[in-house]
C-alpha positions, 0 to 999 in steps of 0.5 A: 661341383664336388669338393674335397677336404683335408685338415693338417696335424695340430701344430702347438702354439708354443711352436709358433711362438718360437719360430716367431720369436727366433724370426723376428715374425708374427704368427700369420707372417708364418702361417702365411710362409708356411702355407707358400711353401707347401703349395710350391711343394704341391705344384713341383710334385705336379710338374708345374713351374713355379720360378716365377709364379705367384698365387694371389689370396684374398684375406678376410680382416676383422676391423673392429676395435679388440674390445668389441671382438666379442660382439655379435656381427661382422665388421671385415673388409678385403685384402689380396696377398700375392703368396711368394710361391717362387722363392725356395729359402724358407727364410727368404720367403718367410721375409718376403711374405712379412714384407708384403704383409706389413705393406698390406696393414699399412694400406686402406685397402682392407676399409676401401673393400669394407665399403664396397662390400656394404653398398653391394649388400644394399644393391640388387643380386645381380649387382652383387653377383658381379661384384663377387665375381670381380673380388674372385678374378682377382685370386686363386685362393681365399685364407682366413686366420681365426683365432679361437678360444685360448682354453677348452671348452666342454658341451655337457661335461665333455671335453671339445678336443679339436676344432676345425672349419672350412672357409667359405668359397665365393666367386669362382675360388677354387682353394680356401684354407682356414688357419685355426687356433684353439686351446694352445694348437693351430690347425690348417683346414683346406677345401678344393674343387675337386676338378682342379685339386683331387688331393688337398691332403698333399697341401696339408702334409707340405704346409706342415713339413715347410712349418716344420722346416721354419721350426727346426731353423728357429730352434737352432737359431735359439740354442 
């Protein structure tokens, strides 16, 4: 299966925080809302009907305590977020995205799926594959938001200017979005099945346009 990849221009983390402060939201809320707006624009450009459309994204959630964040290994659960593509207004879309994320955070969904993943890990491969297919059938995309090093890293004296990655796609998921912060900036990587989305660069461009829209509103509100 052929893949296509694209990545956005870097967004200063200070700009993201300007939006979160002015519009009363979290970094994750802002990024996911801009992603929903970008996907909405992409689908409209392809003549899709979006008036009642939602795209469900599966989001890995780190379940470790903050003080254990540097330990090796994984302890993550999964949550499912319906991205509100039907909402055209950027503020209404952000508010609805935050509302849905807050509801997920207050639930036990991530811990439940963490337990299921542990069970699948000790079952025969056929059972594990069926479990992954079940997860895949519940969502259209997988989205990760990873906070990387807050300062620049160096290799052999050379500064690492940027870090980018693309989330693995399990089951039948055709769209993967990686949101990664590093050294005071945020970038978004998109990986797609070429047969479904041959031009992911249009999604990253639309994402950036929707973020800039929120930034303009936030800047005006804080003026």
